[in-house]
C-alpha positions, 0 to 999 in steps of 0.5 A, a space after each residue: 555141759 559145754 558147747 564147742 559149736 554154735 548153729 551155722 549154715 554151710 551156705 546151701 541152707 543146711 543148718 548145723 546144731 550146737 554139739 554138746 560136749 562133756 567137760 574134761 574131768 580133772 584127774 584125781 591127783 590134780 584134785 588131791 594137789 588142789 585140796 592139799 594146797 588149799 589146806 582144807 577138806 574137800 566139800 562133800 563130807 560130814 562127821 556123824 555120830 554112829 553109836 556108843 560102840 563105834 563112836 563117830 565116822 565120816 559120811 559122804 554128802 554126795 556121790 563119788 566115782 571109783 578113783 576119786 580123791 576124797 580127803 587128806 589125812 592132814 597133820 604135821 609131817 614128822 620123821 620116823 624118829 620124831 614119830 616114835 618120840 611123839 607116840 611115847 610122849 602121848 602114851 604118858 598122857 592118855 587124855 591127849 589121844 593119838 592120831 599117828 600115821 606111820 608110812 614109807 615113802 621113797 625108801 624113808 619112814 615118816 609119820 603124820 601126827 593128826 592129833 591136833 588136826 581138825 581135818 575129817 580124814 583122821 576120823 575115817 574108821 577101820 574095816 576089813 574085807 568087802 566093807 573097805 571103800 577107800 584106800 590111802 596113797 602117798 601123794 607128793 605135794 610141793 616135794 613133801 609126802 602127803 597121805 590122801 584117800 581115794 575111792 576104792 569103789 563108787 560111793 553112794 550118798 550117805 556112805 560111811 568111809 572105811 579103810 584097813 588101818 593095817 594088817 596084824 594086831 601088832 600095829 600101834 593103831 590097832 586094838 590088841 589082845 595079849 596073853 600075859 601068863 602061861 595058861 595051864 589046860 587040863 580036864 576041868 581047868 580052862 584059862 579065860 580067852 577073849 573071842 572078840 576084842 575091844 575096839 578103839 573109838 572116838 566120841 563127841 563130849 557129853 555122850 556115853 561111850 560103850 566098850 564091849 568085848 566077848 570072852 570064854 571066862 574059863 573054869 573056874 570063872 575068871 575075875 573081870 577087871 577094868 582099867 583106865 590107864 593103870 588105874 582100876 575102875 569100879 562101878 559108880 555114877 561115872 562108870 557102869 560095869 556089866 558082866 554077862 555070860 560071855 560078855 564084859 561091858 564098860 559104859 563111861 557116862 557123860 564123857 569129857 575130854 579128860 576121859 580120853 585114855 587107853 582102857 583095858 579089860 583083864 580076865 584072870 583065873 588060876 590057870 591064866 590071865 588075858 587082857 585086851 585094850 583100846 583107845 578112846 578119843 573124846 572131842 568137842 563139836 
């Protein structure tokens, strides 16, 4: 609180007390400009490990109001062409991981590469519907576009930040499933079909990561195989493959940086073949 008047009298003995006044709140855009120029994360956030399925996420350490600036998706600004070339390069070496954010600004396409950034903004998880509590916006900072997250609603202490990565399964940062062969349906013959896809995740090194998808295995029952990149994975000390009635699970034990990759689950029977894949990022604390 600030005060604009001290106690005083009007000359007739009447005393006027101090009048409290709230400080003017800095605008969210001004706040974003300050932290972007400072090249560091705003105070009030922490990265926490959630579980082996989701990985880690960003949580609040204090309350925020709807509209407040939260964090920047920090990284290197690339042209759209440079972003596509970088994405292609990263796909040849899945151990690198990939944190690319493609966006439009002023009629032009750009990309932010946060793969080597230490900022917390890149660790905000994906969600849809009512669970979304922050939104990304383009903010011009010293003539350059930046991606900044703002609160979509009032945020309580210990709230996990979530935003929608984008609509549609064709987007590069979304998990996707593809039907590879024509399925032939007839009485007593059913092609396999995924009912819940793999989800991309991030994990702190030395923790296990669990990848799980759900499916109808079809008739006859589909053969389930797992891959790291293009290399098939088998049961062993490093990998644990669990196949239940409608669930396929892969556990990667004691993760290392080299375990960062694109992992794929494929189900095949004589009537069709389906697959789902996701990326796993591994980082050290």
